[in-house]
N, C-alpha and C positions, 0 to 999 in steps of 0.2 A: 504494500500500500504506500502511496506517495503523498507528499504535501507540497505546498508552495515552496518549502525550504529544502526538500530533498526526500530521502528515504528513511523509513523507520524500521527498527527491529521489532517484529511483532511477537509478543508472548502468547503462548497457547496453553491453556489449562483444560484438561478433559475431566468432565464431571459425570458421575453416575446419575440415574434418574431421580435419586433422592439427594442429589447435590453433594456427594462426597468426592473429594479430589482423588482421581484414579490415574492421572497421568499429567505430565508437564514437559514442555519443550525446554531445551537448554537456554533459549533466549528468555523465557519466563523466569528461569532460575537466576539468570544474570540481573534481570530488572528488579525482581523481588528480594533477592538475597536469600539468606538462610531461613527466613520466616516461613516459607512455604515448601521446604524440602521434604517434609514428612507427609506421606500419602495416607489416605484412608479416612481422614476426618472431614466433617461437614465444612463447607466453604466458610461459614461464619467463624469457625475456630481460628482461621488464619488472618482475621481482620480485627482491628481494635473495636471495642464496644461502641464508640461514637459513630462508626461506619455501619453498624448492623442494620439500622432502619433503612438506609439507602440500599444495601444489598438485599434485604428482605423485599423491598419494593420492586427491585429489579427482577428477582426470582418470581414474585407474585404476578408481575406483568407478563413475564414469559409464559408462566403456567396457564394464564387466562387467555393468551393469544390463540386465535384459531387458524393462523397462517404461519408460514415459515420465515416471516420477516424478522431479522435479528433485532433484539432490544438493545438500545445503546444508552449510555450515560457517562457522566464525568464523576470520578470519585477520587478522594485523596486517601492514601494509605502509605504508611512508612515514610511520611514526609515527601511523598511523590504524588504527582497529579497524573492519573491514568484515564485514558479514553477507552472505555470498555464496551465490547459488543458481546452479547450472549446469544448463541444459536442453538436451536433444537436440531438434533441429528438422528434420522431414522437409521436403523441397522437391519442387516439381513439375518441376524442371529435370532432364532425362535425364542430363546430365553431372555433376550434383551430387546424390548420394544423400541427404546430410544435412549440416547445419551445427550449431554449438553457440552458444547465447546465454548469456553470463554476466551476471547482474543482481546488483547489490549496493547496499547503503546504508551510509553512514558512521554508526556507532553509538558513536563515541568519547565523545561528551558524555554519552550516556545510560548508558553502562557505567562512567562516571567513570574513564576510562583514564588511567594515568600511567606514564611510563617509569621503571623501576627503575634507578637509577644504578649499582648493583652488578652486576646481571645483564645490563642492556641490554634486557631484555624489557619488554613493555608489561603492566603489572598492571591487572586489572579489579576493580571493586568490586561489579558486578552481572552476573548471567548473562543474556545476550540469548538468547531462544528465540523460535521462530516457531510460532504456534498458529492454524491455520485462516486464514492470510493476514494475521494481525496480529502485530506484535512485542510481546513482553512482556519486562520487565526484572526478574528475580527477585532480591530482596535475599538476600545470603548468609545472614543470620540466620534466614531462613524455611526454609532447607534442612535437612532432618533427616539424609538419607543420599544419597550419590552412589554408584552401582553401575556397574561396567563392563558394557557390553552390546555386544559385538562392536566395531565401529569407533566406537561411540557411548558416551556415559555417560548414565545415567538419573538424573534428579534427582527426589527425593521430598520434597514439602512437604505440610503439612496441607491446603493448598488444591487440590493436584493433582500430577500427575507430568509430566515434560518430558524430551525427548531433546536432547542436546547433542553435536555432532560434535567431540568433544575427548577425549583420553585422560585417565585419572586423573593421570598424571604431569604433563601440561600444566596440568591444573586446579590442582594443588598449586603449580606455578610461577607461574601467572597470577593466582590469586585469593588475595590476601594477607589471609587471615582467621586469627587466632590460635586460632579454635575448630574449624578443619578438622583432622582427625587421620586419617592413613592407617592404618587399623586392620588392613588385610589387602590383599593384592595385588588383590583384587576389589572393594574398597570404601573410601570415605572416609566418616567419620561426623562430624557436628557435635556436639561434646561437650556443648553446652548443651541438646541434646535427648535425652541419655542418661538413662534412668530407673534402670537398674541393670546390673551386670555379672553374667553367668551363668558361673560356674566350677564347675559341678556335677559334671563328670566329668574324668578324667585326660587324655583326648584331646579335650576339648570346652571351648571358650571363645567366648563370644558377648556382644554388646551388645544390651540391650533398650532400644528407643527409645520416645519418648512418642507416636509415631504408631501407634495401636493396630492398624491393619491391616497393619503391616510385620512380616515374620518377623524373628527375631533376626539381627543382622548378625555375621558371623564376625570374630574378632580373632585375629591370629597370637600364639602364646604369647610370643614374644620381644618383643611390643609391649605386653604387659599392664602392666609396670612403668612404661613411658613414659606410657601412658594414665592410670594412677592418679595420676601426678605432674601431668599436664595437668589432670585433674579437680580436683585440690587447689588449683590456681591460680585457678579461676574462682569 
């Protein structure tokens, strides 16, 4: 698999139908180090507790999927940022209906990941997205709007749109941009892309962005004062 910057070493972990680790490629061992060299345990045993909810969500989404489309997400483990894809694999063995394959690449360098000493979380400066088999790393400044979309968030830029398997709350924690503003429970706006505020009605408040094909983004009334103060600082 390639990226705009070059080629990546892809780690592969083979999982049983009940998500025990039963195989691993050499590149996976190099990326993960000694933490995952022991086989036979459930995949959660190899991850810190703070990552369990993300892993459980990934596994749950894969189990509920009715097609063979891989499930993808970003996760931090062992102070690394990994782009993970989880695939269901059918087998020809009568005793084994299917297995799972987890493929991943380390994108810590490309996302400019740094550990926040206050929160202990890994903060990222670029959004890693997968588009038609290639990784792209989206600069925060280029993003106009981030909208909640089920289990994903949708990123809107002037160049195109992208899906990211991350909640709006996680984005605000991980992406340290002073220009990202949580305008509403359903969206984050980049205040440098705001063209104007629309306060035309008593029950209506919205942000008009400089991306012309985007509809107005809602803003909670209680957030209007904070947004005006944020705009005054740029």
